[in-house]
C-alpha positions in Angstrom: 16.2 16.6 1.5 17.8 15.8 -1.8 18.8 12.2 -1.1 22.5 12.7 -1.8 25.1 10.3 -0.6 26.7 13.0 1.6 23.5 13.6 3.4 22.8 9.9 4.3 22.8 8.9 8.0 20.4 6.9 10.1 17.1 8.8 10.4 16.4 9.8 13.9 12.8 11.0 13.5 10.0 8.6 14.3 6.3 9.4 14.5 6.8 12.6 16.6 5.9 15.9 14.8 8.6 16.7 12.2 10.0 20.2 13.1 9.5 22.8 10.4 13.2 23.2 10.0 13.5 19.6 8.8 10.6 19.7 6.4 12.8 20.3 3.3 11.3 17.6 1.0 9.5 18.6 -2.2 6.5 17.4 -4.0 9.0 16.0 -6.6 10.6 13.9 -3.8 7.2 12.6 -2.7 6.3 11.8 -6.3 9.5 9.8 -6.9 8.9 7.6 -3.9 5.2 7.1 -4.7 6.1 6.3 -8.3 9.0 4.1 -7.4 7.0 2.1 -5.0 4.7 0.8 -7.8 7.1 1.0 -10.7 8.4 -2.5 -10.2 8.4 -6.2 -11.2 6.1 -6.8 -8.2 3.4 -4.7 -9.9 4.0 -6.7 -13.1 3.3 -9.8 -11.0 -0.1 -8.3 -9.9 -0.6 -7.4 -13.6 -0.5 -11.1 -14.4 -3.6 -11.9 -12.3 -6.3 -10.7 -14.7 -5.0 -13.1 -17.3 -4.7 -15.8 -14.7 -8.4 -15.3 -13.8 -9.3 -16.3 -17.4 -9.8 -12.9 -19.0 -8.8 -12.1 -22.5 -6.1 -9.5 -23.1 -8.5 -6.7 -23.7 -10.8 -7.7 -20.9 -7.8 -7.8 -18.6 -6.7 -4.4 -19.8 -10.1 -2.9 -19.0 -10.0 -4.4 -15.5 -6.5 -3.1 -15.0 -7.3 0.5 -16.1 -10.5 0.5 -14.0 -8.6 -0.7 -10.9 -5.8 1.8 -11.3 -7.9 4.8 -12.1 -10.4 4.1 -9.3 -7.7 3.3 -6.8 -5.7 6.5 -7.6 -8.7 8.7 -6.9 -9.4 7.0 -3.6 -5.8 7.2 -2.6 -5.0 10.8 -3.4 -6.5 12.5 -0.4 -4.5 10.3 1.9 -1.4 12.3 1.0 -2.5 15.6 2.6 -2.4 14.5 6.2 1.4 14.3 6.4 2.1 18.0 5.8 -0.8 19.1 8.0 0.2 17.0 11.1 3.9 16.3 10.5 3.4 12.6 11.2 2.3 9.4 9.5 -1.2 8.6 8.5 -1.8 6.0 11.3 -1.0 8.6 14.0 -3.1 11.2 12.1 -6.0 8.9 12.2 -6.0 9.5 16.0 -8.2 12.5 15.3 -11.0 10.2 14.0 -10.4 6.8 15.7 -8.9 8.0 18.9 -5.3 8.0 20.1 -5.5 4.3 20.9 -8.0 3.4 18.1 -5.5 4.5 15.5 -3.9 1.0 15.9 -6.3 0.1 13.2 -4.1 2.0 10.8 -1.0 0.3 12.2 -2.6 -3.1 11.7 -3.4 -2.3 8.1 0.1 -1.0 7.4 1.5 -4.2 8.8 -0.7 -6.4 6.6 0.3 -4.3 3.6 4.0 -4.5 4.4 3.9 -8.3 4.7 2.1 -8.7 1.4 4.1 -6.3 -0.7 7.5 -6.9 0.8 6.8 -10.6 0.2 5.8 -10.0 -3.4 9.0 -7.9 -3.9 11.3 -10.5 -2.4 9.7 -13.4 -4.1 9.6 -11.9 -7.5 13.2 -10.5 -7.2 14.6 -13.7 -5.7 12.9 -15.9 -8.3 14.3 -13.7 -11.1 17.8 -14.0 -9.8 17.7 -17.8 -9.5 15.8 -18.1 -12.8 18.4 -15.9 -14.6 21.2 -18.1 -13.3 19.4 -21.2 -14.4 18.8 -19.7 -17.9 22.5 -18.7 -18.2 24.1 -21.8 -16.7 21.5 -24.4 -17.8 21.5 -25.9 -14.3 18.4 -26.9 -12.4 18.2 -24.7 -9.2 18.0 -26.1 -5.8 15.6 -24.9 -3.1 18.5 -23.5 -1.1 19.3 -21.1 -3.9 15.9 -19.6 -3.7 16.2 -19.3 0.1 19.6 -17.6 -0.2 18.3 -15.1 -2.8 15.3 -14.3 -0.6 17.5 -13.8 2.4 19.8 -11.4 0.5 17.0 -9.3 -0.8 15.2 -9.2 2.5 18.4 -8.2 4.3 19.1 -5.4 1.7 15.5 -4.1 2.0 15.8 -4.2 5.8 19.1 -2.3 5.8 17.8 0.5 3.6 14.6 0.8 5.6 16.6 1.1 8.9 18.8 3.9 7.5 15.6 5.7 6.7 14.0 8.4 4.4 17.1 9.9 2.8 18.6 6.6 1.5 15.2 5.4 0.5 14.8 8.6 -1.5 18.2 8.0 -3.1 17.3 4.4 -4.0 14.1 5.6 -5.6 15.8 8.4 -7.6 17.9 5.7 -9.3 15.4 2.9 -9.4 12.5 4.9 -10.9 14.4 6.0 -13.9 16.3 2.7 -14.4 13.1 0.6 -14.0 11.2 2.8 -16.5 13.9 2.4 -19.1 14.1 -1.3 -18.6 10.3 -1.7 -18.9 10.4 0.3 -22.2 13.2 -2.0 -23.4 11.1 -5.0 -22.3 8.1 -3.9 -24.3 10.3 -3.5 -27.4 11.9 -6.9 -26.8 8.6 -8.8 -26.3 6.4 -7.0 -28.8 7.2 -9.4 -31.7 5.8 -12.3 -29.6 2.7 -10.5 -28.5 -0.8 -11.1 -30.0 -3.5 -8.8 -28.7 -6.1 -11.4 -29.8 -5.3 -13.6 -26.8 -8.7 -14.9 -25.7 -8.1 -16.3 -22.3 -10.9 -18.6 -21.2 -13.2 -17.2 -24.0 -15.5 -15.3 -21.7 -18.0 -13.1 -23.5 -18.2 -9.4 -22.4 -21.0 -8.9 -20.0 -21.9 -12.6 -19.7 -22.9 -14.1 -16.3 -19.6 -15.9 -16.0 -17.6 -12.8 -17.1 -18.3 -10.6 -14.0 -16.8 -12.7 -11.2 -13.3 -12.9 -12.8 -13.5 -9.3 -14.1 -14.4 -7.8 -10.7 -12.0 -10.1 -9.0 -9.2 -8.9 -11.3 -10.2 -5.3 -10.7 -10.0 -5.9 -6.9 -6.5 -7.3 -7.2 -5.3 -4.4 -9.3 -7.0 -1.9 -7.0 -5.0 -3.4 -4.1 -1.9 -1.8 -5.5 -2.9 1.9 -5.1 -5.0 1.2 -2.0 -2.0 -0.4 -0.3 -0.3 3.0 -0.2 -3.2 4.5 1.8 -1.5 3.9 5.2 1.9 5.0 3.9 1.5 8.3 2.0 1.9 10.3 5.2 5.2 8.6 5.9 6.7 10.3 2.9 4.7 13.5 2.8 5.3 14.4 6.5 8.7 15.9 5.5 6.9 18.4 3.2 6.3 22.0 4.5 3.0 22.8 6.1 2.1 25.2 3.3 2.4 22.6 0.6 -0.4 22.8 -1.9 -2.9 20.0 -1.2 -4.2 19.9 -4.8 -0.7 19.6 -6.2 0.1 16.9 -3.7 -3.0 14.9 -4.6 -2.2 15.4 -8.3 1.3 14.0 -7.7 -0.2 11.0 -6.0 -2.7 10.4 -8.8 0.0 10.7 -11.5 2.3 8.3 -9.7 -0.4 5.7 -9.7 -1.4 6.3 -13.4 2.3 5.7 -14.3 1.9 2.2 -12.7 0.0 1.3 -15.8 3.4 0.8 -17.4 4.4 -2.2 -15.2 0.8 -3.4 -15.1 0.8 -3.4 -18.9 4.1 -5.2 -19.0 2.6 -7.9 -16.8 -0.4 -8.2 -19.0 1.5 -8.4 -22.3 4.1 -10.9 -21.0 1.5 -13.0 -19.3 -0.5 -13.3 -22.5 2.7 -14.3 -24.3 3.6 -16.9 -21.6 0.0 -18.4 -21.6 0.1 -18.9 -25.4 3.6 -20.4 -25.4 3.1 -22.5 -22.2 -0.5 -23.7 -21.8 0.5 -25.3 -18.5 1.4 -21.9 -17.1 -2.1 -21.1 -16.1 -2.1 -24.1 -13.8 1.4 -23.7 -12.4 1.3 -19.9 -12.1 5.1 -19.2 -12.1 5.2 -15.7 -13.6 8.9 -15.0 -13.1 9.9 -18.5 -14.4 7.6 -18.1 -17.4 8.9 -14.6 -18.1 12.5 -15.8 -18.1 11.6 -18.8 -20.3 10.3 -16.5 -23.1 12.9 -13.8 -22.7 15.7 -13.7 -25.3 19.1 -14.4 -23.7 20.4 -10.8 -24.2 17.4 -9.5 -22.1 18.1 -11.8 -19.2 20.7 -9.4 -17.8 18.4 -6.3 -18.0 15.5 -8.4 -16.6 17.7 -9.3 -13.6 18.6 -5.6 -13.1 14.9 -4.7 -13.3 14.1 -7.3 -10.6 16.8 -6.1 -8.3 16.2 -2.4 -8.6 12.4 -2.5 -8.5 12.3 -5.1 -5.7 14.4 -2.7 -3.6 12.2 0.2 -4.4 8.9 -1.5 -3.6 10.2 -3.4 -0.6 11.7 -0.4 1.1 8.7 1.9 0.7 6.5 -0.8 2.4 8.8 -1.8 5.2 9.9 1.7 6.1 6.4 2.8 6.7 5.5 -0.2 8.9 8.7 0.2 11.0 7.9 3.9 11.4 4.4 3.1 12.5 5.2 0.2 14.8 7.4 2.4 16.9 4.2 4.5 17.6 2.4 1.4 18.8 5.3 0.3 21.1 6.8 3.7 22.1 9.7 2.0 23.8 11.0 1.1 20.3 13.0 3.6 18.3 12.2 3.7 14.6 15.3 1.5 13.7 14.4 -1.0 16.4 10.8 -1.2 15.3 11.9 -1.6 11.6 14.3 -4.4 12.6 11.5 -6.2 14.5 8.9 -5.9 11.7 11.5 -6.7 9.0 12.5 -9.9 10.8 8.9 -10.9 11.2 8.2 -10.2 7.5 11.3 -12.2 6.5 10.1 -15.2 8.5 6.7 -15.0 6.9 8.3 -14.7 3.4 9.9 -18.1 3.9 6.8 -19.7 5.4 4.6 -18.4 2.6 7.0 -19.4 -0.2 7.8 -22.9 1.0 4.8 -23.8 3.1 1.7 -22.5 1.2 0.3 -21.9 -2.3 1.9 -18.7 -3.3 -0.9 -17.4 -5.6 -3.6 -18.1 -3.1 -1.6 -16.4 -0.4 -1.0 -13.3 -2.5 -4.6 -13.1 -3.7 -6.1 -13.5 -0.2 -3.7 -10.9 1.3 -4.4 -8.2 -1.3 -8.1 -8.8 -1.0 -7.9 -8.2 2.7 -5.9 -5.1 2.1 -8.6 -3.6 -0.1 -11.7 -4.4 1.8 -10.2 -3.5 5.2 -8.2 -0.4 4.2 -10.9 1.2 1.9 -13.4 1.8 4.8 -10.6 3.2 6.9 -9.6 5.7 4.1 -13.2 6.7 3.6 -13.6 7.5 7.3 -10.4 9.5 7.3 -11.6 11.5 4.2 -15.0 12.2 5.6 -13.5 13.1 9.0 -11.3 15.7 7.2 -14.4 17.1 5.6 -16.3 17.3 8.8 -13.4 18.9 10.6 -12.8 21.4 7.8 -9.2 20.3 7.7 -8.7 21.4 11.4 -6.4 19.2 13.4 -4.5 19.3 16.7 -1.1 17.6 16.0 0.0 17.7 19.7 -3.2 15.9 20.8 -2.3 13.0 18.4 0.9 12.3 20.3 -0.7 11.6 23.7 -0.5 7.8 23.5 3.1 7.9 22.1 4.2 9.9 25.2 2.6 7.5 27.7 -0.1 10.1 28.5 -3.9 10.1 28.7 -6.5 12.7 27.9 -6.6 15.5 25.3 -9.0 16.3 22.5 -8.6 12.9 20.8 -9.0 10.8 24.0 -12.8 10.3 23.4 -13.7 7.1 25.4 -10.5 5.7 26.9 -8.6 6.5 23.7 -11.2 5.0 21.3 -13.7 6.9 19.2 -16.5 4.4 18.9 -18.4 6.0 16.0 -15.4 5.7 13.7 -14.4 2.3 15.1 -17.9 0.9 14.8 -18.3 2.2 11.2 -15.0 0.6 10.3 -15.6 -2.7 12.0 -19.1 -3.2 10.4 -18.0 -2.0 6.9 -14.8 -4.0 6.6 -16.5 -7.1 8.1 -19.4 -7.1 5.7 -17.1 -6.2 2.8 -14.8 -9.1 3.7 -17.8 -11.5 3.7 -18.7 -10.3 0.2 -15.3 -11.0 -1.4 -15.6 -13.5 -4.3 -12.3 -14.4 -6.0 -13.1 -17.6 -7.9 -10.7 -20.4 -7.0 -9.0 -18.4 -4.3 -11.2 -16.8 -1.7 -15.0 -16.6 -1.4 -16.6 -15.0 1.7 -19.8 -16.3 3.2 -21.8 -13.6 1.3 -19.6 -13.9 -1.8 -22.5 -15.5 -3.8 -25.1 -13.0 -2.7 -25.3 -11.5 -6.2 -24.9 -14.6 -8.2 -21.1 -14.8 -7.8 -20.5 -11.0 -8.5 -18.0 -9.5 -6.0 -19.7 -6.7 -4.1 -17.0 -6.2 -1.6 -15.6 -3.0 -3.0 -19.0 -1.5 -3.3 -19.7 -2.4 0.3 -16.3 -1.1 1.4 -17.1 2.3 -0.2 -20.8 2.8 0.6 -21.2 1.4 4.1 -18.7 3.7 5.9 -19.9 6.6 3.8 -23.4 6.1 5.3 -22.6 4.6 8.7 -20.0 7.1 9.9 -22.1 10.3 9.5 -25.1 8.5 10.9 -23.1 7.5 14.0 -21.7 11.0 14.4 -25.3 12.4 14.4 -26.2 9.8 17.1 -23.0 10.3 19.1 -21.7 13.8 18.4 -18.0 14.5 19.0 -16.8 17.3 21.3 -16.8 20.9 19.9 -13.1 21.2 20.7 -12.1 18.8 17.9 -13.7 21.0 15.2 -11.9 24.3 15.9 -13.3 27.8 15.7 -15.3 27.3 12.5 -17.2 24.4 14.0 -18.2 21.2 12.2 -19.3 20.8 8.6 -22.5 18.8 8.1 -22.6 17.0 11.5 -23.5 18.2 15.0 -21.1 18.6 17.9 -21.4 18.2 21.7 -20.6 20.8 24.3 -18.6 18.6 26.6 -15.2 19.2 28.2 -12.0 17.7 27.0 -10.1 15.7 29.6 -6.8 17.2 30.7 -3.6 15.5 29.5 -2.0 13.6 32.3 1.1 11.5 32.6 4.7 11.8 31.6 6.0 14.2 28.9 8.8 12.7 26.8 8.6 14.7 23.6 9.3 18.2 22.3 7.4 21.3 23.5 3.9 21.7 22.0 3.4 23.1 18.6 0.4 25.2 17.6 -2.7 23.6 16.1 -2.9 23.3 12.3 -5.7 24.2 10.0 
């Protein structure tokens, strides 16, 4: 699974269990994709938001570091499900949400793909048009932006359809090139940078400091959290015996390295805001960046936008196409990718030309955090309660048009997990408070302080175990060692019925 040109063909595997013979990827391969997905100009765009919220450079830096570090720790355990079950994380969630209830993970991956493919296409397309404007001194027309978006969206779609190998190749090139270009960018912009940038002059710890600080942390946190539904897409090609600690370590390191593009976004946004006071009202990061860039750096900046846009866009779209073919089993992975990619492309144009771009991005990433975090918490607790014991074949029942099995629960839904997720994400969403962008009904419950992340973490951590005590799961889902910390029920597992359209069963995995 080296990602060489000679190995590239359209990937045939979908969400069925990856055979052991095909699990030839390495932790280094996984690391490159995870790093490449966030080592992009799109991440730098997210890095602009703490400054846009009115924070000083050092306050924005603190919010950024807090968001990345917390997000990386929350994200890391989501990498281990791929090697265990040989499928993506949404299908793996069948063990906890039910074989039908795992559509929750599919919905979350769809939201994530729309948000981050859009950010990638918008930032890359704007950079191309802006670079041409800077070099030719001609005012761009709207059709130029539309053409640039269409080209980038088409290229991302093509790579995603071909599949894992070509995506790995793109990331091998992009992750190194983008890192070098970011390093060059820091050196180019350093003479213009002043770390004393004060933003809106907010005092540390003051009453009006906390809403923008926590809001900025939430936006930054959305970047690592956005990978929660996707890590299994890339780790499912790893051997079953892959070290779980090493895999989680690779995931954490990949997110820590995203501090490079986040830092680039912070530094350049502080420069833009000082040079162009109207920037904070207009909020055109790419245009502002090109305006302050020396002419010799316009070419490298254009290369950065193109390479990093492809890397981030493909990692998001590939995972969603893969997952959608599990929701609509009649679709192959390429067909599902084409469908979702076409839908995302349409929404890119609607969002760019029909709505306020900053409000759209801010609202989307907030939804991602408060809805994905409870889902991840339930997955992690479920892994703990099961002692890492899973039945991969039982996860494939819905995909094969069958019913029954260990994860059928109640007509395919596991209501303790579903109820915990619905209540937790609903309350957390109501508590979102992003000043000037999105404020939930309970957003001012704590004097304007955003409590959504705290609710998204604590509510499922309390509700899910409580509901499992009230409504125990069948003993069969826990394996020979039995459950850890929760009771089980001695009730039979319904027999699997219906058509069989997949490969012969594999043994259970612990």
